[in-house]
RODO-2510 file (C-alpha; in nm, 4 decimals, decimal comma):
residues 512
     n   res          X          Y          Z
     1     x    -0,3141    -0,8539    -9,2526
     2     x    -0,5891    -0,8168    -9,0134
     3     x    -0,7886    -1,0451    -8,8043
     4     x    -1,1027    -0,9413    -8,9541
     5     x    -0,9580    -0,9635    -9,3439
     6     x    -0,7986    -1,3578    -9,2192
     7     x    -1,1528    -1,4311    -9,0660
     8     x    -1,3110    -1,3191    -9,4017
     9     x    -1,0849    -1,5344    -9,5967
    10     x    -1,0808    -1,8323    -9,3940
    11     x    -1,4514    -1,8489    -9,3198
    12     x    -1,6085    -1,7516    -9,7020
    13     x    -1,6223    -2,1337    -9,8473
    14     x    -1,8742    -2,3411   -10,0407
    15     x    -2,0877    -2,5651    -9,9121
    16     x    -1,9385    -2,9042   -10,0506
    17     x    -1,5510    -3,0187    -9,9658
    18     x    -1,3260    -3,1690   -10,1946
    19     x    -1,1779    -3,5172   -10,1458
    20     x    -0,8686    -3,6075   -10,3138
    21     x    -0,8033    -3,9132   -10,4945
    22     x    -0,6217    -4,2125   -10,3689
    23     x    -0,3822    -4,1644   -10,5997
    24     x    -0,3314    -3,8149   -10,4817
    25     x    -0,3313    -3,9630   -10,1516
    26     x    -0,0567    -4,1879   -10,2078
    27     x     0,1543    -3,9086   -10,3789
    28     x     0,1524    -3,7169   -10,0576
    29     x     0,2250    -3,9762    -9,8596
    30     x     0,5408    -4,0581   -10,1003
    31     x     0,6356    -3,6564   -10,0157
    32     x     0,5966    -3,7439    -9,6221
    33     x     0,8003    -4,0076    -9,6528
    34     x     1,1014    -3,8701    -9,8056
    35     x     1,0836    -3,5461    -9,6210
    36     x     1,1215    -3,7872    -9,3389
    37     x     1,4064    -3,9764    -9,4645
    38     x     1,5435    -3,6432    -9,5279
    39     x     1,5593    -3,5196    -9,1789
    40     x     1,6619    -3,8829    -9,0729
    41     x     1,9331    -3,8964    -9,3088
    42     x     2,1213    -3,5901    -9,2022
    43     x     2,0561    -3,7025    -8,7996
    44     x     2,1498    -4,0266    -8,8442
    45     x     2,4856    -3,9402    -9,0357
    46     x     2,5759    -3,6520    -8,7509
    47     x     2,5188    -3,9372    -8,4555
    48     x     2,7355    -4,1536    -8,6271
    49     x     3,0043    -3,9637    -8,7263
    50     x     3,2474    -4,1288    -8,4230
    51     x     3,1619    -4,4542    -8,6102
    52     x     3,2435    -4,3346    -8,9444
    53     x     3,5303    -4,1748    -8,8323
    54     x     3,6902    -4,5104    -8,7612
    55     x     3,6024    -4,7175    -9,0076
    56     x     3,7911    -4,3912    -9,2442
    57     x     4,0579    -4,3698    -9,0365
    58     x     4,0107    -4,0165    -9,0396
    59     x     4,1044    -3,7424    -8,7994
    60     x     3,8026    -3,5775    -8,5314
    61     x     3,8510    -3,2109    -8,7327
    62     x     3,8626    -3,4162    -9,0916
    63     x     3,5492    -3,6483    -9,0033
    64     x     3,3594    -3,3393    -8,9073
    65     x     3,3465    -3,2200    -9,3159
    66     x     3,1535    -3,5131    -9,3509
    67     x     2,8247    -3,3643    -9,1425
    68     x     2,8992    -3,0135    -9,2652
    69     x     2,8904    -3,0522    -9,6562
    70     x     2,5869    -3,2313    -9,6223
    71     x     2,4228    -2,9759    -9,3485
    72     x     2,5410    -2,7614    -9,6442
    73     x     2,3926    -2,8880    -9,9856
    74     x     2,0959    -2,9230    -9,7426
    75     x     2,0613    -2,5208    -9,6800
    76     x     2,1536    -2,4472   -10,0099
    77     x     1,8510    -2,6252   -10,1580
    78     x     1,5963    -2,5308    -9,9255
    79     x     1,4947    -2,1975   -10,0958
    80     x     1,4942    -2,2762   -10,4151
    81     x     1,3273    -2,6166   -10,3949
    82     x     0,9692    -2,5200   -10,4843
    83     x     1,0825    -2,2844   -10,7854
    84     x     1,2296    -2,5967   -10,9206
    85     x     0,9576    -2,8145   -10,8319
    86     x     0,6676    -2,6047   -11,0259
    87     x     0,9260    -2,5586   -11,3304
    88     x     1,0227    -2,9119   -11,3705
    89     x     0,6325    -3,0393   -11,2224
    90     x     0,6660    -3,2069   -10,8623
    91     x     0,6685    -3,5240   -10,9888
    92     x     0,9655    -3,5570   -11,2097
    93     x     1,1427    -3,3007   -10,9294
    94     x     1,0991    -3,5401   -10,6338
    95     x     1,1517    -3,8381   -10,8577
    96     x     1,4966    -3,6957   -10,9492
    97     x     1,5809    -3,5966   -10,5976
    98     x     1,5030    -3,8875   -10,4355
    99     x     1,6430    -4,1248   -10,6767
   100     x     1,9877    -3,9376   -10,6946
   101     x     1,9652    -3,9429   -10,2639
   102     x     1,8915    -4,3272   -10,3243
   103     x     2,1996    -4,3946   -10,5618
   104     x     2,4123    -4,1816   -10,3623
   105     x     2,3050    -4,4080   -10,0644
   106     x     2,4469    -4,7402   -10,2551
   107     x     2,8138    -4,6764   -10,2936
   108     x     2,8857    -4,4474    -9,9813
   109     x     2,9765    -4,7456    -9,7573
   110     x     3,2492    -4,8388   -10,0608
   111     x     3,3819    -4,5112   -10,0754
   112     x     3,7567    -4,5036    -9,9333
   113     x     3,8797    -4,1285   -10,0029
   114     x     3,7565    -3,8752    -9,7526
   115     x     3,7378    -3,5660   -10,0296
   116     x     3,4906    -3,7786   -10,2098
   117     x     3,3207    -3,8843    -9,9431
   118     x     3,2660    -3,5214    -9,8224
   119     x     3,1899    -3,4320   -10,1911
   120     x     2,8860    -3,7329   -10,2451
   121     x     2,7198    -3,5929    -9,8588
   122     x     2,7118    -3,2276   -10,0053
   123     x     2,5621    -3,3688   -10,3155
   124     x     2,3346    -3,5942   -10,1170
   125     x     2,2419    -3,3296    -9,8918
   126     x     2,0936    -3,1029   -10,1620
   127     x     1,8886    -3,3641   -10,3132
   128     x     1,7234    -3,4887    -9,9538
   129     x     1,7419    -3,0869    -9,8587
   130     x     1,4888    -3,0530   -10,1300
   131     x     1,2549    -3,2607   -10,0718
   132     x     1,1526    -3,1465    -9,7172
   133     x     1,0109    -2,8144    -9,8920
   134     x     0,7617    -3,0031   -10,1280
   135     x     0,6347    -3,1534    -9,8173
   136     x     0,5094    -2,7867    -9,6835
   137     x     0,4632    -2,6792   -10,0582
   138     x     0,2282    -2,9718   -10,1330
   139     x     0,0458    -2,9730    -9,8281
   140     x    -0,0606    -2,5704    -9,8691
   141     x    -0,1854    -2,6265   -10,2651
   142     x    -0,3658    -2,9724   -10,2578
   143     x    -0,4744    -3,0450    -9,9011
   144     x    -0,8500    -2,9148    -9,8687
   145     x    -0,9147    -2,7440    -9,5104
   146     x    -1,0475    -3,0529    -9,3350
   147     x    -0,7357    -3,2057    -9,3599
   148     x    -0,4947    -2,9182    -9,3764
   149     x    -0,3450    -2,9319    -9,0248
   150     x    -0,3087    -3,3003    -9,0252
   151     x    -0,1055    -3,2670    -9,2993
   152     x     0,1211    -2,9474    -9,1302
   153     x     0,1286    -3,1656    -8,8459
   154     x     0,2916    -3,4289    -9,0584
   155     x     0,5136    -3,1562    -9,1507
   156     x     0,6016    -3,0280    -8,7902
   157     x     0,6985    -3,4422    -8,7426
   158     x     1,0261    -3,3805    -8,9370
   159     x     1,1301    -3,1522    -8,6484
   160     x     0,9736    -3,3071    -8,3762
   161     x     0,9876    -3,6679    -8,4729
   162     x     1,3131    -3,7274    -8,7010
   163     x     1,5496    -3,6034    -8,4764
   164     x     1,4501    -3,8199    -8,1797
   165     x     1,3947    -4,1397    -8,3573
   166     x     1,7389    -4,0793    -8,5273
   167     x     1,9077    -4,1823    -8,1944
   168     x     1,7863    -4,5158    -8,1745
   169     x     1,7592    -4,5634    -8,5745
   170     x     2,1528    -4,4631    -8,5016
   171     x     2,2543    -4,7166    -8,1990
   172     x     2,0970    -5,0103    -8,3786
   173     x     2,2761    -4,9922    -8,6968
   174     x     2,5942    -4,9025    -8,4661
   175     x     2,5313    -5,1410    -8,1607
   176     x     2,2349    -5,3700    -8,2638
   177     x     2,3400    -5,4758    -8,6297
   178     x     2,6913    -5,3927    -8,5744
   179     x     2,6869    -5,2789    -8,9865
   180     x     2,7739    -4,9160    -8,9916
   181     x     2,7176    -4,9346    -9,3794
   182     x     2,3244    -4,9180    -9,2749
   183     x     2,3815    -4,5884    -9,1920
   184     x     2,3930    -4,4839    -9,5723
   185     x     2,2041    -4,7929    -9,6891
   186     x     1,8726    -4,7255    -9,4498
   187     x     1,7451    -4,4720    -9,6663
   188     x     1,7369    -4,6797    -9,9840
   189     x     1,4228    -4,8799    -9,8843
   190     x     1,2319    -4,5467    -9,7836
   191     x     1,3246    -4,3749   -10,1618
   192     x     1,2414    -4,6854   -10,2983
   193     x     0,8456    -4,6431   -10,1222
   194     x     0,8561    -4,2976   -10,1473
   195     x     0,9418    -4,2712   -10,5342
   196     x     0,6608    -4,5751   -10,5977
   197     x     0,4169    -4,3408   -10,4422
   198     x     0,4818    -4,0323   -10,5831
   199     x     0,5659    -4,2098   -10,9135
   200     x     0,2193    -4,3358   -10,9144
   201     x     0,0227    -4,0814   -10,7265
   202     x     0,1210    -3,7445   -10,8810
   203     x     0,0365    -3,6604   -11,2622
   204     x     0,2677    -3,6270   -11,5140
   205     x     0,3069    -3,2574   -11,6361
   206     x     0,5167    -3,0803   -11,9454
   207     x     0,8704    -2,8855   -11,7910
   208     x     0,7786    -2,5268   -11,7847
   209     x     1,0801    -2,4386   -12,0457
   210     x     0,9552    -2,0232   -11,9575
   211     x     0,9783    -1,9920   -11,6517
   212     x     1,4035    -2,0412   -11,7200
   213     x     1,4010    -1,7296   -11,9028
   214     x     1,2366    -1,5282   -11,5713
   215     x     1,4358    -1,6996   -11,3022
   216     x     1,6378    -1,4814   -11,0503
   217     x     1,9962    -1,6599   -11,1499
   218     x     2,1970    -1,3892   -10,9781
   219     x     2,0231    -1,3797   -10,7059
   220     x     2,0423    -1,7759   -10,6789
   221     x     2,3993    -1,7511   -10,7206
   222     x     2,3892    -1,4841   -10,4494
   223     x     2,1906    -1,6298   -10,1814
   224     x     2,3831    -2,0310   -10,2689
   225     x     2,6986    -1,8372   -10,1564
   226     x     2,5747    -1,6374    -9,8754
   227     x     2,4017    -2,0121    -9,7039
   228     x     2,7143    -2,1864    -9,8305
   229     x     2,9252    -1,9318    -9,6345
   230     x     2,7259    -1,8946    -9,3047
   231     x     2,6491    -2,2664    -9,2684
   232     x     3,0344    -2,3307    -9,3118
   233     x     3,0630    -2,0412    -9,0146
   234     x     2,8165    -2,2002    -8,7698
   235     x     2,9044    -2,5878    -8,8273
   236     x     3,2265    -2,5356    -8,8255
   237     x     3,2667    -2,2479    -8,5078
   238     x     3,2655    -2,4092    -8,2603
   239     x     3,5737    -2,6184    -8,3524
   240     x     3,7864    -2,3559    -8,5098
   241     x     3,7235    -2,1018    -8,1781
   242     x     3,4582    -1,8631    -8,3462
   243     x     3,5735    -1,5040    -8,4401
   244     x     3,9579    -1,6559    -8,3114
   245     x     3,9292    -1,8217    -8,6414
   246     x     4,0114    -1,6088    -9,0084
   247     x     3,8058    -1,8545    -9,1958
   248     x     3,4805    -1,8094    -8,9754
   249     x     3,4934    -1,4574    -8,9169
   250     x     3,5430    -1,4215    -9,3609
   251     x     3,2953    -1,6759    -9,3935
   252     x     3,0380    -1,5023    -9,1692
   253     x     3,1056    -1,1664    -9,2988
   254     x     3,0850    -1,2018    -9,6809
   255     x     2,8116    -1,4554    -9,6011
   256     x     2,6087    -1,1642    -9,4122
   257     x     2,7092    -0,9636    -9,7198
   258     x     2,6196    -1,1858    -9,9733
   259     x     2,2429    -1,2536    -9,8139
   260     x     2,2037    -0,8856    -9,8126
   261     x     2,2295    -0,8563   -10,2108
   262     x     2,0373    -1,2242   -10,2465
   263     x     1,7335    -1,0492   -10,0210
   264     x     1,7769    -0,7205   -10,2155
   265     x     1,7896    -0,9020   -10,5430
   266     x     1,4508    -1,0937   -10,4501
   267     x     1,3021    -0,7786   -10,3741
   268     x     1,3438    -0,6153   -10,6943
   269     x     1,3017    -0,9268   -10,9394
   270     x     0,9463    -0,9920   -11,1373
   271     x     0,9644    -1,3501   -11,0359
   272     x     1,1849    -1,4485   -10,7394
   273     x     1,2869    -1,8080   -10,5909
   274     x     1,1153    -1,6328   -10,2729
   275     x     0,9136    -1,3016   -10,1888
   276     x     1,0236    -1,1655    -9,8731
   277     x     0,7619    -0,9310    -9,8804
   278     x     0,5764    -1,1597    -9,6887
   279     x     0,7669    -1,1055    -9,3708
   280     x     0,6406    -0,7573    -9,3512
   281     x     0,2928    -0,9584    -9,2267
   282     x     0,2820    -0,9592    -8,8765
   283     x     0,2401    -1,3568    -8,7867
   284     x     0,5239    -1,4824    -9,0468
   285     x     0,7849    -1,2359    -8,9131
   286     x     0,6824    -1,2530    -8,5258
   287     x     0,6568    -1,6718    -8,6444
   288     x     0,9457    -1,6807    -8,8223
   289     x     1,1561    -1,5404    -8,5370
   290     x     0,9501    -1,8044    -8,2580
   291     x     1,0237    -2,1098    -8,4601
   292     x     1,3849    -1,9805    -8,5328
   293     x     1,4530    -1,9741    -8,1471
   294     x     1,1934    -2,2422    -8,0480
   295     x     1,4420    -2,4906    -8,2508
   296     x     1,7385    -2,3938    -8,0787
   297     x     1,5510    -2,4526    -7,7371
   298     x     1,4641    -2,7656    -7,8713
   299     x     1,8442    -2,8886    -7,8114
   300     x     1,6903    -2,9057    -7,4438
   301     x     1,5272    -3,2659    -7,5355
   302     x     1,7568    -3,4290    -7,7396
   303     x     2,1124    -3,2198    -7,7115
   304     x     2,1614    -3,2057    -7,3757
   305     x     1,9996    -3,5134    -7,2295
   306     x     2,2475    -3,7067    -7,4987
   307     x     2,5425    -3,5117    -7,4071
   308     x     2,5313    -3,5954    -7,0400
   309     x     2,4729    -3,9823    -7,0602
   310     x     2,7618    -4,0334    -7,3098
   311     x     3,0235    -3,8061    -7,1348
   312     x     2,9060    -3,8707    -6,7871
   313     x     2,7787    -4,2409    -6,7372
   314     x     2,9260    -4,3628    -7,0908
   315     x     2,6208    -4,4611    -7,2561
   316     x     2,6620    -4,5927    -7,6028
   317     x     2,4088    -4,4548    -7,8614
   318     x     2,1780    -4,7789    -7,8281
   319     x     2,1350    -4,6999    -7,4429
   320     x     2,0764    -4,3147    -7,4886
   321     x     1,7747    -4,3920    -7,7654
   322     x     1,5271    -4,4861    -7,4792
   323     x     1,5204    -4,0815    -7,3703
   324     x     1,4795    -3,9747    -7,7973
   325     x     1,2316    -4,1961    -7,8108
   326     x     1,0645    -4,0616    -7,5395
   327     x     1,0297    -3,7591    -7,7412
   328     x     0,9735    -3,9385    -8,0669
   329     x     0,6887    -4,2013    -8,0364
   330     x     0,4102    -3,9800    -7,8715
   331     x     0,4353    -3,7375    -8,1943
   332     x     0,2303    -4,0584    -8,3673
   333     x    -0,0407    -3,9554    -8,2241
   334     x    -0,0321    -3,5958    -8,0509
   335     x     0,0543    -3,3851    -8,3463
   336     x    -0,2710    -3,5219    -8,4894
   337     x    -0,4436    -3,4408    -8,1596
   338     x    -0,3225    -3,1161    -8,1546
   339     x    -0,4672    -3,0274    -8,5291
   340     x    -0,7910    -3,1602    -8,4104
   341     x    -0,7905    -2,8974    -8,1139
   342     x    -0,7291    -2,6557    -8,3401
   343     x    -1,0145    -2,6843    -8,5425
   344     x    -1,2606    -2,6211    -8,2505
   345     x    -1,4398    -2,2560    -8,2621
   346     x    -1,3845    -2,2078    -7,8872
   347     x    -0,9660    -2,2647    -7,9433
   348     x    -0,6973    -1,9757    -7,9640
   349     x    -0,3820    -2,0974    -8,1501
   350     x    -0,1584    -1,8508    -7,9961
   351     x    -0,2346    -1,9997    -7,6538
   352     x    -0,1965    -2,3593    -7,7610
   353     x     0,1720    -2,2190    -7,8520
   354     x     0,1953    -2,0405    -7,5279
   355     x     0,1070    -2,3470    -7,3542
   356     x     0,3037    -2,5709    -7,5297
   357     x     0,6489    -2,3405    -7,4888
   358     x     0,5372    -2,3549    -7,1456
   359     x     0,5332    -2,7267    -7,1017
   360     x     0,8910    -2,6598    -7,3144
   361     x     0,9812    -2,4507    -7,0237
   362     x     0,8729    -2,6857    -6,7432
   363     x     1,0779    -2,9508    -6,8997
   364     x     1,4022    -2,7849    -6,8528
   365     x     1,3309    -2,6591    -6,5160
   366     x     1,2893    -3,0023    -6,4383
   367     x     1,6333    -3,1359    -6,5047
   368     x     1,8184    -2,8205    -6,3512
   369     x     1,8893    -3,0047    -6,0499
   370     x     2,1121    -3,2884    -6,2980
   371     x     2,3832    -3,4500    -6,0896
   372     x     2,6314    -3,7107    -6,1362
   373     x     2,3663    -4,0158    -5,9956
   374     x     2,1317    -3,9419    -6,2827
   375     x     2,0930    -4,2159    -6,5203
   376     x     1,8168    -4,2143    -6,8178
   377     x     1,4669    -4,2203    -6,5028
   378     x     1,5744    -3,9451    -6,4243
   379     x     1,5017    -3,8003    -6,7645
   380     x     1,1170    -3,9034    -6,8209
   381     x     0,9476    -3,6140    -6,6618
   382     x     1,1244    -3,3682    -6,9017
   383     x     1,0981    -3,5617    -7,1718
   384     x     0,7579    -3,6362    -7,1737
   385     x     0,6775    -3,2359    -7,1099
   386     x     0,8842    -3,2336    -7,3911
   387     x     0,7061    -3,4827    -7,5868
   388     x     0,3787    -3,2738    -7,4999
   389     x     0,4902    -2,9244    -7,5302
   390     x     0,6928    -2,9732    -7,8951
   391     x     0,3538    -3,0623    -8,1205
   392     x     0,1680    -2,8361    -7,9538
   393     x     0,4141    -2,5388    -7,9894
   394     x     0,5273    -2,6750    -8,3499
   395     x     0,1965    -2,7493    -8,4955
   396     x     0,0383    -2,4198    -8,3731
   397     x     0,3129    -2,1689    -8,4588
   398     x     0,2907    -2,3636    -8,8689
   399     x    -0,1536    -2,2659    -8,8504
   400     x    -0,0963    -1,8947    -8,6925
   401     x     0,1881    -1,8740    -8,9861
   402     x     0,0184    -2,0546    -9,3134
   403     x    -0,3321    -1,8987    -9,2517
   404     x    -0,1835    -1,5590    -9,3541
   405     x    -0,0880    -1,7180    -9,6865
   406     x    -0,2516    -1,6846    -9,9947
   407     x    -0,2436    -2,0686   -10,1055
   408     x    -0,0318    -1,9186   -10,4554
   409     x     0,2026    -1,7976   -10,2321
   410     x     0,2736    -2,1199   -10,0297
   411     x     0,5534    -2,2531   -10,2657
   412     x     0,7408    -1,8950   -10,1872
   413     x     0,6750    -1,9496    -9,8671
   414     x     0,7901    -2,3101    -9,8113
   415     x     1,1670    -2,1786    -9,8934
   416     x     1,1142    -1,9351    -9,6355
   417     x     0,9917    -2,1380    -9,3832
   418     x     1,2397    -2,4198    -9,4251
   419     x     1,5494    -2,1977    -9,4499
   420     x     1,4526    -2,0756    -9,1154
   421     x     1,4269    -2,4174    -8,9797
   422     x     1,7217    -2,4929    -9,0290
   423     x     1,9091    -2,2158    -8,9417
   424     x     1,7328    -2,2983    -8,6303
   425     x     1,8738    -2,5955    -8,6145
   426     x     2,2123    -2,4879    -8,6844
   427     x     2,2029    -2,2107    -8,4109
   428     x     2,0918    -2,4187    -8,1721
   429     x     2,3974    -2,6517    -8,1868
   430     x     2,6283    -2,4126    -8,2452
   431     x     2,5141    -2,2303    -7,9325
   432     x     2,4252    -2,4570    -7,6615
   433     x     2,7655    -2,6389    -7,7626
   434     x     2,9423    -2,3019    -7,7117
   435     x     2,7165    -2,2331    -7,4418
   436     x     2,8290    -2,5406    -7,2512
   437     x     3,1556    -2,5249    -7,3761
   438     x     3,2320    -2,1278    -7,1810
   439     x     3,0382    -2,2396    -6,8581
   440     x     3,2272    -2,5385    -6,8174
   441     x     3,5183    -2,3328    -6,8409
   442     x     3,4335    -2,0954    -6,6050
   443     x     3,3271    -2,3816    -6,3398
   444     x     3,6533    -2,5858    -6,3885
   445     x     3,8068    -2,2734    -6,2756
   446     x     3,5615    -2,2049    -6,0306
   447     x     3,6285    -2,5537    -5,8864
   448     x     4,0023    -2,5811    -5,9442
   449     x     4,0244    -2,2323    -5,7306
   450     x     3,8129    -2,3813    -5,4376
   451     x     4,0204    -2,7176    -5,4551
   452     x     4,3248    -2,4918    -5,4123
   453     x     4,1853    -2,3086    -5,1019
   454     x     4,0680    -2,5804    -4,9178
   455     x     4,3175    -2,8588    -5,0193
   456     x     4,5613    -2,8404    -4,6955
   457     x     4,2724    -2,8104    -4,4443
   458     x     4,1019    -3,1932    -4,5655
   459     x     4,2314    -3,5044    -4,4143
   460     x     4,1388    -3,6643    -4,6668
   461     x     4,1977    -3,4404    -4,9960
   462     x     4,1338    -3,6101    -5,3222
   463     x     4,4260    -3,7265    -5,5105
   464     x     4,6185    -3,5005    -5,6850
   465     x     4,6147    -3,7597    -5,9926
   466     x     4,2341    -3,7840    -5,9943
   467     x     4,1210    -3,3863    -5,9146
   468     x     4,1408    -3,3023    -6,3327
   469     x     3,9092    -3,5673    -6,4219
   470     x     3,6624    -3,4923    -6,0909
   471     x     3,6459    -3,1291    -6,1670
   472     x     3,5968    -3,1900    -6,5776
   473     x     3,3059    -3,4101    -6,5134
   474     x     3,1550    -3,1588    -6,2621
   475     x     3,2117    -2,8728    -6,4423
   476     x     3,0415    -3,0248    -6,7648
   477     x     2,7447    -3,1400    -6,5139
   478     x     2,7373    -2,7789    -6,3989
   479     x     2,7676    -2,5998    -6,7842
   480     x     2,4387    -2,8435    -6,8755
   481     x     2,2419    -2,7817    -6,6090
   482     x     2,3290    -2,4133    -6,6748
   483     x     2,2442    -2,4525    -7,0798
   484     x     1,8972    -2,5922    -6,9096
   485     x     1,8173    -2,3147    -6,7201
   486     x     1,8769    -2,1024    -7,0347
   487     x     1,6848    -2,2878    -7,2781
   488     x     1,3610    -2,2779    -7,0304
   489     x     1,4163    -1,9100    -6,9836
   490     x     1,4238    -1,8318    -7,3370
   491     x     1,0952    -2,0565    -7,3977
   492     x     0,9276    -1,8252    -7,1508
   493     x     1,0386    -1,5322    -7,3348
   494     x     0,8785    -1,6602    -7,7017
   495     x     0,5711    -1,6739    -7,5211
   496     x     0,4993    -1,2724    -7,5492
   497     x     0,5602    -1,2878    -7,8638
   498     x     0,3444    -1,5719    -7,9304
   499     x     0,0612    -1,3501    -7,7728
   500     x     0,1486    -1,0859    -8,0368
   501     x     0,0517    -1,2556    -8,3026
   502     x    -0,2619    -1,2032    -8,4683
   503     x    -0,5450    -1,3872    -8,4064
   504     x    -0,6575    -1,6553    -8,6890
   505     x    -0,9643    -1,8365    -8,6056
   506     x    -1,0536    -2,2269    -8,6407
   507     x    -1,0807    -2,3081    -9,0317
   508     x    -1,3789    -2,3995    -9,2314
   509     x    -1,3462    -2,7162    -9,2720
   510     x    -1,6560    -2,6557    -9,5646
   511     x    -1,4057    -2,4478    -9,8099
   512     x    -1,2316    -2,6897   -10,0695
***
């Protein structure tokens, strides 16, 4: 779609602006709260895995499947949630998923069987994962242009606010309140609030039974199988040594094959769950690529500081929490400020996106000098740069992508963008974890080799008993510095891609 067509599409509008009723705003607020709850449920569960493993008496390998099961369930729901929401009605489907999530949360702390716990977390992942695409769909379908960018800013907070706030919440449950059960129970109040708002705010609609005859059910079977296998491989690959594991190799191979078959059925079906053809538009294809790698880069603001402070300084989760809050709390204001900026006629969203990426890159480069004396205070500059750069990048990329969509295409694209969103987080966690492993191994070998060369030339040589722990500590620090460098370079490489996107003028706020 050319920039001229986009400009015409956005600028042609009636003079009067339709306003949302109080009930509609309440319903949308409930959808937003449920989406945030979903993000927190995933992240808090992963961060508290060590404590949950201790309660269950499970091994590291066995307990890792608790987090994997939730992620697998979340991912398979993403592409299909919008279709089911339209078929059953947004109100009915949303209330069903929120209720299922809350009911499972009530009973999870009382489950002693690990296999049953894993199964319930998988089902809860499905119910929670279905809630996030509805937020994107609702923002595109119901919000007038005068506030739509603020709706996208709220959606962006599921990627910038929730993951960083989750560190503090996890620390409060496990270290502050010292009651691990709230890791699961925390979603119950949010589910009640979200369900009440949605139940009151959204209209009752009939079930569209005719749509069931039109669904691409073969494609759904293939798509679900593909997403299950790929997410399993990405989640468990680091633990099982990737392609040295027959399970990981087979899962990735079959997952890619099933995914290709699924996309083929979606291309050829009359009523697909998603529309892969949308990715032929430049802003959607380039934007999806940028969004995926951007979520990889965002590991520099959460995963790397937490890894350093936990492993090197021995911080508990509650002590690491301020690092996450430095990014999370500013999002409550900065997201809307970026939205206001994008409403200005003289602003080019591609340049705002590029500046955001530059801030994130600078944040990474500012932490390259990390060493063994760093503590939480030394991360302030990097985290503040992240706090500024993340909303500029995420809100801008969402604006550039959604502006080339017709409102009727919103439900199709919400599944696509959320699938990329989850894949980006999975790829980020897996790739950064693997990078740390490989670089730590490399630095460990180099340090041991150097220690062997200088051992007899130093009068105050380090006792051999302490050498392994010192080398392990230093190699991890060096590997984290390497990861910051790689992610900073990756952020810079995304800037040319951002400038290649089609220019989109600021929205015409007179259009309903």
